[in-house]
C-alpha positions, 0 to 999 in steps of 0.5 A: 622118557627121560625127556620131557615131551612138550607135547604132553600134559605134565600132569598126564606124563607126570601121571604116567610115571606114577601109574607105571611105578604102582603097576609095575610093582604091583606085578613085583611084588606079587612075584615075589610073593609066590611062595614056597616052592616044592622041593624034586625027589621022592619025598618033596619039601615046601621051602621058601627061596630066602637069597634076598642078596640073589634076588637083588643081583638079578633084578640089577642084572636085568636092570641094566640089560633093560636100560641098555635096550632102552637107550640104544632103542631111542639114542643110538643113531648115525653118528652118535657114540656110544659114549653119548648114548651111555650119557658120559660127557665129553670134554669136545662140547659142552651140553646144555640143559634142555628148556623143558626140563630147566622149566621142571627143574625150576618149579621143583625147587631146582632153581639154585643149581648151577647152570654149567654142566660138567665134563668131566666123566671120570667124576660121572662114574666115581658118583654112580659107583658111590650111589650104587654102592651106598644104595647097595649097603642101605637094604642090609640094615633094613633087613638087620633092623627088622630083628630087632624091631617090630614091623609095624615100627619099621612101616612106620620109620621108612614113612618118614623116608623124605625127611632124611631125603630132605636133609641129605640134600641140605646138609650133603650138597647146600640145596635150598628148597622153597617153603611149599617143600618143606610143607609137603615133606612135613604133611605128606610124612605125618600123613604116611605116619597116621596112616600106618600107626592108626591101622588096625592090627591083625592077629597073627600077622606081625613080623620081626619082634614084638618090641623094639630095641634101641640096636633096632632103631639105630639100624633103621636110622642107618637105613633111612640116612643111606636112603637119603644119601642116595637121593640127595646125590643123584639129585646133584649128579643130575643138577651137574651133568646133563643125562637121562635117567635111564642113563643114570639106570644103566651104570648105577645096576652096572655097579650094584651087579658087581657089589653085590655079585662079590657079596655071593661069592664072599665066603659064609667062613669070612662073613661077620655072623650078625650078616650071615644068612639063614641058609649058612646055618647047616654049613653045607655050602660055600657061599651064598651064591652056592646055597642059592643055586642048590636051591634053583636046583632041587626047586626048579619051580623058582625060576620062572618066579626069579626071571620074572621078578627080574624083568618086573622090577627092571621096568619099574626101574625105568619109571622110577629113574625116568621121574627122578631126571624130570621131578627130582627125589622129593617127587619120586619119594612121595610117589613110592611112599603113598604107593601103599596107601594107593594100594590100600585106598584100591581096596577099600572101594573094590573089596568094601575094606574099611579105614580106621578114622586116623587113617582118613585124616592121614589120607586126607593130609597126604592128598592136601600136600600133594594138591597143594604142590601141584597147584602152586607148581603149575602157577609157579611155571605159569609165571615163569613162562609168562616172566620169559615171554615179556623179556 
């Protein structure tokens, strides 16, 4: 999945990645919304499962096994070591970037990347551990921000995710992008922002606080910066080492599982009050793991949804990491930030929902930017192929 297949049209392959991300996370979101759950006993109650940390741990564990299974099926052959299967570089051989992937990287503004690939396995593992730590730390800031800002503000902030991704690439790793990449980021960000900002409000549908505080905006900014650091460092890893997306997926989720499990077993009594989950208020549980397991015992119907949540999320991650390794973080984030827009556009045609003029303007900016990017990328790829033939 991560290696580009020359037998498949690049646009078709990108379409498969986009479709895989959209479909798998649509199912994932449906599973996530199947609450509340009835408890067992003489007087059953209807309760929601609120342990986000437990769900994240489950998804990380499922993703580890999904990535491992994929790698074993596609890479494990006679004479191939486990280190090679998992993408750990060896000093005995100097890996080279496949020609097809090099073309894609050039088209995506990654032509400034060093052709010499690192063989330092220890450095690669440290980078994986760092990315997983930052990614695991980003989510709590988003949840904390929602306690101090309105939900629409959170959505508007998240719609600007392309900006910190590009900014962190420039600041941390001195990456340079062609002009059309900056135009893409500006147009997509403005389009998504307009689509969210001009969405008609619905009574009783507002989440978070009605007003936004400086603290909430600061927490949201930290969340976005962390997201940018994660995506920029992932690009840096792919530029420095020769590996597939599923290999990164395996190690990132392995480290993330360790981090989130450590947080699960950390005592409530030692946790800062502003980080305590709602389940800690009763004082009946020692840590979040015991709280989550107690809920599962009294609400057994939640088990199937937890398993489906982990399974659908891990399948979605296979498509996400394949897209990341083939097309880079800017393309991936463009796909993920437009997912909600695509879902709402589908509802316009299926359920005859209406969009405001501002929302249609946002749609035009986003699809105009994506069309511009596709045309330029295709033209550059043809020029590079022609140049190689002449050489």
